[in-house]
N, C-alpha and C positions, 0 to 999 in steps of 0.2 A: 799247614803247608798247602794242602789241596785247595783250601778256601782262598788263600792268597793268589794261587796260580789261576784259579777261575776268575777272580776279580781282575787280574792283569789282562787275561784274555778278553774279558767283557769290555774293558776300557779300550783296548786296542781295536776291537770290533766297532765300537761306537765311534772312535776317531776315524776309522776307515769309512764308515757309513756317512759321517758328517763331511768327510772330504769329498765323497761322491755327490753330496747335495750341492745345489747351486741356487743363487738368488736371481730371479728375473725381475727387472724393473721396466717401467715404461709409463705411457700416458694414453688414455683412451679419449678420443674426440669424435664429434659428429662429422661425418664424411662431407656434408654439404657446406657447413660454415666454420668447421674446425674449432668449434666451441667445446670446452672440456665437459665430460659427462661424469658427474659424481654418482656413486652408488651402483656402478656396473658390477655385476656378479662375474667373478673369475674363478674357475676351478680347473683342476687337472682333468684331462679327458678320462672318463670312466670312474671318477671319484665324486663324492658328494660335498666334501669339505673344500673350502677355498677362501677367497678374500673379496673385498669390495674396494672400488676406487675411492680415493679421497675427494674432498670438495673441489680440488683443482684437476680431477681426473687421473691423478697419478696412482700407481700401484706398485706393490712389492710382494713377491710370492716366492717361497722356497720350494723347489722341486728336485726330485732325485735325478741322477744322471740318466736313468733308464726312461724317464718320461719324454714323450715326443711332441705333445701339443697341449695347448690351453683352450678352454671354451669360454667365450665372452657372451653374456646375455644381458639384455636391458629392455625394459618395457617400452614399446613403441619403436623398437629397432629389430632388424633381422639378426638372429643369432649368428655367431661367427666362431669357427674353429681355426686357430692359427698354429702352424708348426713352429716349434721353438726356434728352429734355425732361421725362420723368416721374421721373427719378432724384432722390430726396430724400436726406436724411441717413441714412435706414435703408432697406435692401433686405431683404425677408423671403423666406425659402425655405420651402417646404412639404414636410414629410416625405413620402417615397414609401412609402405604406402597403403597396403590393404588394411593393416591394423589401424592406421591413422585415419582411414575413412570414417566420417562422423557417424558414431553410433549414438542413438538418442534413446533416452528413457521415455517410454510411452506407458499406456495403461497396463501395469503389471508385467511388462516385458521390455526388452530392448530391441530396436531395429535400426538398420542402416537408413539414414535419412533419405537416400536416393530411392528407396522402395516404399516410403510412407505415403499413403493416400490422404492422410489428414493434414489439416492446417495447424502447424505448430511453430513456436518461436523458442529458440534456445539462447541462453545467456550464460556466460562464464561468471564465476564468482568475482573475478577481478574486474569484470564490467560493472558490477554493482558497487564495489567499494571505492571506485574511482570518484564517486560523488558522495559527499557527506550526507548522513541521515541516520536516524536511529532504527528504522524498520526497513527490512529488505524489500517489502512490497512498495514502499515509497521510492526506493532507488531504481525501480523499473521505469519510472517516468521518462517518456520520450525515447525509450530504447526498444520498444516492441510494437509491431503493428497490431491494430485492433484493440489496444489496451489503453484506456484513459485512466491516468493516475494524477491526482492533485491533492495537495495538502489543504485541509479545511481551514487551517490557521497556522501561525508561526510558533505555536506552543510545542516545545520538544516532547516527543512521545505522544503527541496529540493525534486526533482522528484524521484519517485520509479517505478519499473517495477512490475506489478501485473498481473499474467496470471492464469486462471483456465483451466486446461487440454489443455494447449498449445495455439499457435497462430492460430486462425481460418481464418484470412483474410490477404489481402495484402493492399488494399486501404482503406477499412472500418476500424472502430475502433476494437481493440482487448481487450478493457477494459470491465470489468463486469459491470452489473447494480448494483448500490448501492441504497438500500431502507432503510431509517432511520425513524422508527416509522410510516411507511406507506408513507413517502415522497420520491418521485423519485428525487435523488440528482445528480446534475451535477458534473462530475468528470474531466472535461477538464481543462487544464492549461490556466489561464487567463492573465499571465504576458507576455508582449510583448517586453520587453527590450532584446536587443541582448546579449545573453550569450553563444556565440559559437553555437553549436547545442545541447546544454544541455537543458533538460526539467527543466524550472526554478523553478517550485513549485509542491508540492503535495497538491491539493485543499482539500483533506480530512484531512489535518492537521488542518483545521478549526474546527474540531470536537474534543472535549475534551474526551480522552479515559476513564477518571475517571467517566464520566456520563453513560457509557455503562453497561447495565445489562447482556446482552448476544448477541451473534453473530452467525448467521447460514449461511453457505455457501451451496448454491444449485448448484449441478454440472451436473447432468444428465438431459435428456430430460423430464423424468417424473416429475422432480422437477421444471424445468425452462420453460416448454412449456406454462404454464399458463401466463407467462410474454411475450409470443409471440415474436414480432420483437425486443425486447430489451433483450431477454434471451439467445441468442446464445453463449455469452462469459461467461455465469454463472451469478449467482445473489448472492449478499451479503446482507442479511437482518440483520439490527441492531435494537435492542430493548434497549431503554435507561431506566434508573431506574425510578421506580414509588413507591409511598407509598402503605401501606397496611391498610385495614379497621381495625378500633378499635385498633390502635397502638399509643403509645405515640410518641412524636417527638424524632427522633433519629438524633443527630447532629454529623457530621463527620468532623474532621479537619485533614489535612495532609500537609506535606511539605517535600521536599527533596532539597539538595544542591549537585551539581555535579561538577567535575573537569575532563576535557578531554585533552588528548594529542595525537598527531599523533604517531602511533606505528612505522612507518617508514617515513622518510623524504627524499625529493629529494636530490640527491648528484651530485656533479660536480667534475671533475678532477681538480687538482691544476693548478695554473698559469704555473708552470714549466712543468707539464705534458701536458697541452694544447699546449704550444710552441713546445715541443718535438714531439707531434703527428702531428702538423702542418708542422714541418720540414720533418717528415717522409713521409707525403702525397706528398709534393713537390718533394722530392728526388725520390720516387717511380714513380711518374708521369713522371718525366724527363727520368728515365730509360726505362719506357714503350714507350716513344717517341724516344728511341734510342739515347739520348743525352749522351755526355761525362760527367761522374759524376763530373769531375773537373769543368765543366762549369755551373753546376747547382747552382744557388744562393738561399740559404736558408733564410727564413724570419727572423729567430732568430739566431743570432750568438752565444748566450749563453742562452739556454732555462732555465737553473737553476736560472738565475737572475730575472726571471719574478715573480712579486708579485702575491698573491692570495687574492681576495676580496670575502668575504662570503656574499652571498645574501640570502641564505636559512634561516639562523637563524632569519633574520628580517621578514621572511614570516610567520612563525609559532608562535603560542602562546599557553599557557595553557588556554583553554576556560572554561568559567564559565557557569553553568546552575542553574537556580533557579525556583522552582515550588511551588505554594501555592494553596490549595484547601479547600473550606468549603462548606458543603451541609447539608440539613435538609430534612427529610422525615417522613411521618406518615399519620394518617388518623383518621376520626371519624367513626360513624356508617354508614354514607352515602357518604363520600367523602375521597379522598386520594390526597396527594401532594408530589412532590419532587422538590426541588430547589437547585441549586448549582452555585457557581461562581469559576473561576479558573484563575490563571495567570502563564504564562510560559515565561521564557527568556533564550534563548540558543545562545551562541556565537559559531562561527565556529573556528576550530583549525587553519585555514588559514585566516589571516586578509583580509578585514575588515567585512566579512559577519556575519550577525546574524539574529535571528528570535524571534519575540515577539508576544504573543497571550493573549488576554483577552476573556474569555468566560462566558456566563451566560445561565442557562437553567431553565425552569419552566414547569413542567408537572402536570396536574391537572385533576382529574376525579370526577364526581359527579353523584350519583344515585338520580335523581330528584323524581322518583317514582319507584315502584317495576318493572315497565316495561321500563322506559326511563332513559338512561344514556348518559351523555355528557362528553366531555373531550377535552383537548388540550395538545399539545407538542410544545414548542418553544425553539429555541436555537439562541442566539445572539453571534456573534464573531467579534472581531476586531483583525486583524493581521498586523504586520509591518515587512517587510524584508529589510535589507540592502543588496543590490545586488552587485555582483562583477563578471565580466567576467573572465573565466578561459580557458577552453578547446577551441581549434580552434580559438583563438582570440589573435593575436599578441600583442595587447595592453592590454591584460588581466594581472592580478596580477601575476599568476603563470608563464606564458610564459615569462613575463618581468624579472622574477627572475632567471629562469633556462636556458634560451637560450643564453644570452650574454656570451661571453668568460670570464673565471674567472680571467684573468689578467687585465681586463678592470675596471677602477675605477667606483665606484658608484656615486661619486660626481666629478664635474669639480674642477679645482684649485680654482675658485672663490666661491666654496661652493654650487653652483646650481646643480640641478639634471643632471646627464649625461645620454644620450640615445645613443643607437647603432642600426643601421639598422632600421627595422620597429618596433622595440620593445620599449616600454615605460620604464620608471624608476619605479621599483616596490615600492620603498619608496614613490615616488611622488603619485602613485596611492593610496597606503594605507592611506596617510595623506590627500588626496584631493578628493577622490571619493565621489560623492554625488548622489547616485542612490537609491531611496527608493520606495517601493511599499506598499501601505496601502490598506487593504481589509476590507470591511464591509459585513457581511453575516448574513442573517436571514433564518433559516430553521424551518418551523412550520406547524402545521395543527390543525384543529378543526374538531370534529366528533360528530355525534349523533348516538346512537344505541337503537333501539326499539325492545322489545321482543313481537312479535305478539302472539306466543305460546311458551310454555317452550322449544320446539325444533326448533323454527323458529325465526330468528332474521334478522332485516334489519339495515344495517349500511351505513351511508353516510359520506363522508369526503371531506374536501377542504384543499389543501396543497399548500405550496409556498417554493421555494428555490430561494432567491434573493441574488445574489452575485455581488458586485461591487468592482473593483480594480482600484485604482488611483496610477499611477506611475509618478514620477517626478525626472528628472535627470538634473544635470548641470555639464558640463565639463569645468573647469576653464582653465586659460592660463598657468597653471603649469603642465598640463598633455597633452599628445599628441593629444587626441581627441579635445582639445580646443585651441591648439596653433595656428594651421593654420587658424581657423575661428574666432580667437579672442573671444573665448568663445562660447559654444553651449549648448542649452537647449532643452529638449524634455519632452512632457507631454502626457500621455495616460490615457484614461478612458475606461474600458471594463466592460460591464454589461451582465450578464447572468440571465435571469428570467425564471423559470420553474413553471408553474401553472398546478395543477392536481385536477380533481374532480372524485370521484369514488363512486359507489353504489354497495353494495354486499349484497345479500340475502343468508343466511346460514341456512341449515337444518341439524340437528344432532339428530338421533333417534336410540334407541335400543329397540327391541321388540322380541316377541316370547318367547318360553319356556326358562327360565334361560337367557333371553336376548341374545340368540345366534346370532341374526341378528342385524348388526349395519350399519347404513348409515351415511355418512358424505358428504354432497353435497352443492354446491353453484353455483350461477349465478351472473353476475355483468357486469358493464361497466365502461370504463375509458374515460375521455376527457382530453387530454394532449396538452399543448402548451409550446413552448420554444422560447424565444426571445433573440437575440444576437445583441448587439449594441456596436460600438466602436467610439471613438472620439480621434483624435490625433492632436497635434500642435508641431511645432518646430521653433527654432529661432537661428540665429547666429549673431555674431558681437555685443559685449556688451561693454559699456563704462568702466565698472569696474566689478571685480569679486564679488563685494558686491551687485550688482543689478542682480539678477538671474532669475527673472520671465520673461516669454517669451514676455510679452508686452514691455519689455525694449530692445528687440533685434532690430538690424537694419534691418534684413531680417527675415520675418516671413512667415510661411505656415501652412496649416492645412488640415485635411480631416476627413471624417466620413463615417460610413457604418451601415447598419441595415438589418437583415434578421430574418425570423421567419418560424418555421415549426409547424404543428399541426397534431394530430392523434386522431382518435376515435376508441374505441375497445369494443368488446363484448366477454365475456368469460364464460365458465362453467367448473365445475369439480365435479366428484362424486367418492366416494370410498365406497365399500361394503365389510364388513368383516363377515364371518360366523364362529361361534363357536371359536372365538379368534385364529383361525388357518389359514384361507384362506382369502386373501384380493385381490380384483381386483379393479383397479382404472383407470380413464381416464379423460382427459381434452381436451379442444379445445379453441383456441382463434382466433378471427378474428380482424385484424388490418387494418385500412385504413390510409395511410400517405400522406401528401401533398408533400413529397419529390419525389414521384415516378410518372412515366408517367401516363397519363390519362387512358391508357388501362390496367394498372396493379397496381392500387393503393391498392387493397385489397390483403391481404395475410392471409392464414389459417394455423394454427399450432396445430396439434393434438398430443396427446401422450397417451400411455397406459402402465400399469405396473401390475405385479403379485407379491404377497408375500405369502410364505408358511412358517409358524412357525412350522417347523418339530419337534422342541423340545416339542411341546404339544401333539405329537402323542404317543400313549401308547408304541409302540415298541421302540421309542427313549428313553422315560422315563425309560423303563425297563433296558436300558444299564447303568443307573446311572452314566453317564459321563457328560452330558450337562445340565447346568442350563438354557441355552437359545440357540436355534439353529434356524437360519432363512436363507432362500434362497429368493432372489428377482431378478427380471429382468424387464427391461423397454426398450421402444423404442419410439421415437417421433421426432418431428420437432420443431425447433425454428428459429428465424430470426434475421437479423441484418440490421439496417439502419443508425447506428451511424457512424460518421467519414466522411460522404460525405456532400457536400454543401447542403444548404436548397433548392436551386433551381437547383439541379444537372440534372434533367430531362428536363428542359426547354431550348429552344433556346434563347440565351442571346445576347444582343448588349451592347457594351461598348463605353463610351465617351472618348475623348482625341485624336481622330484621326482627328486633325485639319489641315486645309489648309490655309496658310497665317493667317489671323485673323478671319477666319470663323470656327466655331465649327463644328466638325464632329463626326459621330459614325460609328462603323463597327461591324460585327458579331464576337462574341468572344467565343461562345459555340454552338455546334450542339444540337438540340433537340432530345430526345429519348422517344417517347410516350410509349414504351414498357419496360422502365427501371423499375425493381422491386427488391424485397428483395433478399439479400443473404440468403440462407437456410442451416441450419445445421441439418443433420440427425444423431442421436446418438443412439447407442445400449449400454446398460449397464447390466452386469451380476455381482451379488455380493452375498456374504454370510457373516453372522455375527454369532458368537457363544461365549458363556461364559461357563467356567468350574471352578472347584474348588471353589464352592460356590460364583461364580461371582468374584473371585479374579484374574482371567485371562480372558481378553476380546479381541477378535480378529475380525477385519473387513477386507475383501478382495474384491477388485473390478477389473473387466476388462471392458474397454470401447473402443469404436470405433466410432469416430466422422468424418463425411464426410461433408464438406462444399462446396456447389456448387452454380452456378450462382453468382460467385464473382462479386462485383462491381469494375470493372477494366477498367482503361484507355487503350484501345486497339489501337495500331497504325493504322492509315488510310492513304491512298495515299495523298501525298502533294498537288495534284491537287485539292483536296477538299477545300484547304485553311486552313486546320487544321492538326495538327500532331497526335492527338489522339481523341478518342471518348469513352465516358463513357458508358459501356454496361455490361450486365451480361454474363461474360465469365470467365472460370477458376474454379479450384477446389483445395482444400487443405484437407489433412487427418491428424488427430491426433489419435493415438491409444496408450493405455498404461495400466499399472497395478498400483494398489494402495494397500498398506498394512499398517494397523494400529494395534498396540498391546498396551494394557494397563494392568498393573498388580499391585496387592497389594502384595508386597513381604513379608512384615512383618507387623503385626498389633496387638499391645498390648496396655494396658492402658497408658503406658508412652513412647512407641516407635512405630513408623510406618515408612515404606519405600515404596514408590510407584514409578513406572516407566511408562513412556509413550514413545513409539517409533513409528515413521512413516517413510515410504519411498515410493516414487512415481517414476515411469518410464514413460516417454513419448517419442514417436517417431513421428516426424513431417515430412511431405512430400508434396510437390506441385505435385498434380496429373495432372493438366491441366493448361497450360499457353500458350498464343498466341506466345510470344517470350521472350527471355531473357530480364531482366530488371537489369541494372547495376547502382549502386549509391554508395554514401558514400565517406568519407575522402576528402571532398572538391573537387570533380570532379575526383578523382583518381580511382573511381569505384572499390573499393576493395570488397564491398558487392555486391552480385548477387542473383537474384531470377531466378531459372531455373527449368523447369519441371523435376521431378524425384529426386530433392534434397530438403533439408529443407529450409525454410525461414531463413534469417540471415546467409546465407552461405558466406564464404570468397573465393575470386578468386585471386590467387597469382601464382607466379612462385615458384615451389617447389624446394627448395635448397636440393640437395642430400648430399653434403659434401663440405668441403674446401680442395682442393688438397694440401696435406702436402708438395709437392715438389715446387709448384709455389705460393701457397697462394691464388689462385683464386677460386671463387665459381663455383661449377658445378651444373647445374640445370637439372631437368627431361625434356627430349626432348619428349614431349607427342606424336607428330605425326611422330617421327622417321626420320625427314628429315636432321638431323645433324646440324640444326640451332636453335637458340633461337629467336623466334619471338612471336608476340602476340597470335599466335595459341597455344603456349605452356602454357598459363595461365590455371590453373585448379582449381577446388574446392578442398580445402585442409582442410576443417572443417567448423563448424558453431558455432554460439554464444549460441545455446540452450543447456542447461544442459540435459544430458540423465537421471540422477537420482538427486532427491532432497529429503530432509527429515530433521528430527530432533530427538533428544534423550533428554528426560527430566527426571531427578531424583529428588524426594522430600523426605527428611528425617526429621522427627520430633522426638525430644527427650524432653519429658516433655514440657516446654514452649519455647524451641528453635526450629527453623526451618531452614533447609538448602536446597536450590534449586540449581541444577547444570544443565545447559541447553546447549546442543551442536546443531549446525546446520551443514548441509553439502550439497554440490552439486558436481556432477562429469560429465565430458564429454564435457564441453563447452570450446571454444577457446576465447582468447582475443588478439586483434590486438594492440600491444604495440606501439602506435604512438610516445611515448617519445623516444623509441629506434629508431624508423623510422627516426626521425629528428636529434637525438643527438648521434647516432652511424652511422655517415654519411661518414666516411672514408676520410674526408677533402673536400667533395664536397660542403659544405656550409661554405663559407669563413667567415661569420660574426657570426656563431653559435658555441657554445662550444661543449663539449663532456661529455657523461655520463661515469662513471668508466668502464662500459662494453666494451667501445672502447679499453681499455688497453688489452683486451683479444684477440685482432686481431692477425692474423698470422704475424710474423716478423722474423722467421728464418726457414730454411728448416727442414722438418720433424715434425714441430709442429702440434699437433692435436687440432683443435678449430673449431667453427662454425662461427667465425667472420673473413671475408676475409681480405686480404692484403689491406692497405690503398692506394688509388690512385684516381685521378680525370681524368684519361685517358679516352678519348672519341673516341677510334678507332672503329673498326668494331664491332657493337653491336650484331651481329648475332652469333659470335663465342662462343660456349659453352666452358667454362673454360678459356675464355679470360678475361683480367683485366677490359675491358670496362664495363662489367656487374656486377662488384663487388658492386658498389653503384650507377652506372648510366646506360648508354646504354639503351637497350630495357627493361631491368628489372627495372631500375630506382628506386631501393630500394623496389620494390613491391615483396619482397622476403618472403618466409614462415619462414625465421629465426626470423622474428619479430612477428610471430603468436605463442602464447604460450598456454600451458594448464592452464585453469582457474579453475580447480577443487580445492576444499578446504574443510577442516574440521575446524570449528571455535567454540571455547568456547565462546558462545554468551553472556551468563550471569551466574554469581554466586551470590547468595543472601543469607545472613545469618541474621536471625531475632530473636528477643526475645519478647515474649508477656508477659507483666506484669501480674502476677496472679490476678484473679478477686477479691480475698479476699483483696488484697492490693489496686487495682485501684478503687474498689467500695467505699472505704473510702473517696476518693476525688470526688465522683460523676461521675466516669468514668466507663463505662461498658466494654471497651476494649482499650488497649493501646499497640502498638507494635513499637519497634525501630529496624532499620535494616541498614545494609551496603551492598552494591552490587557493582559488577564490570562487565562491558560490554566489549566485544571484547578483552578478556584478552589474548587469545592465538589463533593463526591461523596457520594451517599446510597446506602448499601449495608449489607447484613447481614454481608458477608464480614469475617472477623476478621484477615485478613492485611493487609499494607501497602497493597495496591492490587488491585482486582478485574480490572483490565485487564492480564492476564499470561498467558504460555504459555511456560514455561521449557524444555519438551521439544519445541520447535517444529521441530527439524531433521527430525523424522518427522511427516508430516501426520496420522498415526493416533494420536499421543500428545499431543494438545492438552489444555490445561486443568490444567497442573501449575504450582504456585508453589514454587520451590526455590531459595532464596538468590538472588533475582532483583532487579535494580535497579528500584525502583518508578518510576511516573510522577511527574513533578515539577510543582510549581506555579510558573508563570513569569509575570513582569511584564516587559512590553516597552514601550519608548518609541521612536517612529519618526517619520520625515518622508518625504514623497513630493513631489517637485518636477518639474514639466514646463516646459521652456523652449520 
C-alpha cells in the first residue's frame, strides 16, 4: 500500500514538473545579412548542457519555468545572452570583427596580418579548388605574387615548376619547403623510370586539395629565417580542415566529371609534300655541289602519288576525369574532428598515360583538461600512374608518331607493326606499354599542447612523411624495347622517410594601460631525419610474354642503395608591438647538418623586421583616405642544403674497380671538411593599404635576394684524378617587384562583383661563377650558365635573316672575323619569365556565381626542339617534316626565316653559305628555333548555382551548388608550338624551357555538384 502511494506521489510530481517546463523555439541568423547560422550553441544560463541550431538555423529547447535566459555562442560571432521574455522568432548574432581580423599562420606561430613585418601570401582552400588540377601546388598558379608556377606538360600528376622569387641556386635544390600541419614534407620526385628528361611526377599530387583549409606562402627573410637551412627557397605552409567545438556534424559530398581534349595537335605534312620536299633537298644539294641538274637523280619520280598515313589521330583521345569526395566535421564541448576520403581518376589526352589517386584524412583534437590538449593529423594516399615516355625518347609514344615520314605505312603488309629507323610504332606502344608506378604515402603527426600559464604554452609534436613508390614495367616482344632482348622487365622500389620531432614554447602577452604593449615570442628545437632507400631489379629473355615477373627472366641483375641525413636545430623568435602601431621582430635559427664538413656543420640564420601602421596615426586618420596603411621592411639570412648528396662533404670510395677476378675499390669523391650551407641574404620593403571602406586593397613589395657560397662542382686539375670538386663558390641574385590589388567593385543584397589582380617581376643574374657550364638537349649544350647572365640561358647562333637572293641563312658574326665558328655562339635569351601574374573576377547575382580567371607570363623563351628535328631541310633522311618546313625559301626574293633546303656539307665557316642552313658549324643550333613563350591564358571559367536554403532545407540539405567550368579555354601567344606552358627537360632545373615531343595542356569541361548536409 505504501509503495503504491509513493508511486502515485512520484507520478503527480513528475507531471507537475513537466507542466512547469516549456519549449522555446526560434531561428538564429546573422545580424548583417539575415542568413541562417547552423551549429550555434544554445544553453540555459548557468548550465553546460543545451542544443545546437539545425541546418536552417532553427532550434528548439525545453527549459523550466524558473529559467530566465539563454546563452547563444558561435565561432566568429559575439556571444549573446537573451532573456526568455525577449526571445522572438529571430535571434540575431553580431560578427566579432576583432575575432574576424585576419590571423595568419607563420613560422611556428600565428599573428594578426596587420602586425606582420614579413612578405606573405594567404590563400583559402576554396581559392585552390576553383581550378581543376591534381596537385595543390599546381593550383596556386596565377594567384600569388612572387610565385611562378607552370606545368611541365599536360600529363596528369606530372611534374611542375614552382619557384618563389626566382632560382636561387645552380647545384642545390630550388624547391620551397612544404609544411603540412606541421609536417616537413618531401617534395622530390621518386619515379625512376626513364621518361626522357621529363620530371615524371608531382609528389604533392598525393595531397587532396579538398582537404586544405588555408595555405600561406612565406617569401621574405623575416618570414622564412625561422626555418633556417630549409627556408632559402621560400616556405609553403598548408593547414588542413578541422572541426569546431560545439558544432553538429557537417557532411559534405562533392563530385565532378570532366572531359579534356588537346587544343592543338601535332601536324605533319602530307605524303606528297614530304616527297616534294625530299626531292627539293636532293636537287638543291646537287646544285650546291656544282652538279649538272640533268644528272641529279630525285628519289621520287611523282611526289603526288605518295600516300599519307595519319598517325596523329591515333595518338590523342578525349580524356575522362572523375572525382568523388565525402567528408564530415564537427565537435563536442571538448573535441573536434575532420575526416574525408577522396577518389580521382584522370586520363591524359595522349594515350596511354593516366593518374589515379585514393586519399583518406583524419584530423582530431581533444581538450583533455583545461590545460592539456592533444591532437593528430593523418593523411593516407595511394596513387597509380600509367607511365609513357615522350620527350627526348626515340621509342616514346609521341616521337614514334610524329617523326616517321607520313608516306610510310603504319602496318606491314602482313598486318604487323611497321617501324622505321630508331623509332617504334606508336600503336604498338599504346596497345602494349606496361609501365606502372604505385605509390603509398602516409603524412601525419601527433602533438600535445600544455598551457602552463594563460600566456605560456608548450607544444611537442612527432611527425612522419613515409613515401614508397613501386614501379614495374615489362617491354614485350611487340615493342622495340623488348624485341632485341626477347622481352625485358624492370622493377624499382624507392622509399623516402622523413621523421621530425619539435618542441616549441610560446609566450603571448598584452599588458600596460589599454594593453598598449604586446609580446609574441617563442623558442624551440627540431630534430630531423631523412632516409632514402632504393632497390632495383631487371631481367631480359622471357619464354613468353605471359610470364612477366623478373624471376622468369633468363638474365637477371639487381642493385640497392641507402643514404641518410640528419639535422638538429634550435630557434627563437620574438615580436613586440606598441600601441597597435609599431612592431619590431627578430628571429634566429641554428642548424647542424650531417651533410656538411666537420669544420662547418653549424649554420646561423638571423632576421629582423619593422612594421609601422601609419594608418593609426592621427595625422593620417585626419586625411580621411586610408582605412589601413602599413609600411614594413625586413632583412635576414636563410640557408639551403637540399639537392646535394647526403655524403657530399665526405671522401668516398667506390667498388667495381676490379682486376681480373679480384674485387677492387677506388676513390670516387674528394673530401671537403669546410663544405657548408648556401646562404641567401634578402632585403624586403613593402607597403599595404586599404581605402574606400576597405573596398580597395593594395600590397606592393620590392625584394633583393643575394645567394652566396653556392654548393657548386668547381673544375679541378685532371692530375688530381677528379674532374670537379664540390665546394662553396659562386653567387646568384634575384631582385624584383610584386603588386597585388583586390577590390569590391559592387556589393548589394543581390549583386556583387570582386576583382583580384597580381603581377610580379623578377630579374635573375649569376653574379659569380668559376667557369661557364654548358648542358641540355642531349649533349648539344644549348643551355648555359655564365657569369653576368640569368640561369636557364640559351646559347645559339643568332640568325639575322635569310638572304632573299640566295635563300641561305645569315648569322651574327660576334667576333667580326668574317667566319662562322663556335666563337659566334651567343646568349640569345633565357627560359625565365620576366613577368607573371593573374586576374580573377567573381560576379554573384542572387544565387548564381560566375568566376573568370586569367593567367599570364611574359619574357621567357622556348627552344622548340620539335622544329629543331622536324624542320631539318632534308638532313634527316628517315624523319618527316612539320608544316613549317613548307615556309622555306624556294624562290628568289622570298621573305622568310626558314632557309633553303639542302644537305650540302661544304665550308662550314662561310657566313651566308648553304652549309650552315641546317648543318655545318651551326648544325641547326640556330635562334630561329628559339621562340617567344609569353602568353595570356583564360585559365578557368566557372558558372554555378546555389539552391536556395528554403528549398534545400526541406531535404535536410544546408547547402547545394551545381556548376559547370572550363579550363584552358583560350590562349593568346606567338609561340608556334602546341602550347607555351611546357618544360620537357625539367629533370634538371638548369635546362628549363624546352618543348620536345611533350604532351600539351588540355582544354577541359567539368560538371560538378557540392552538397552539405
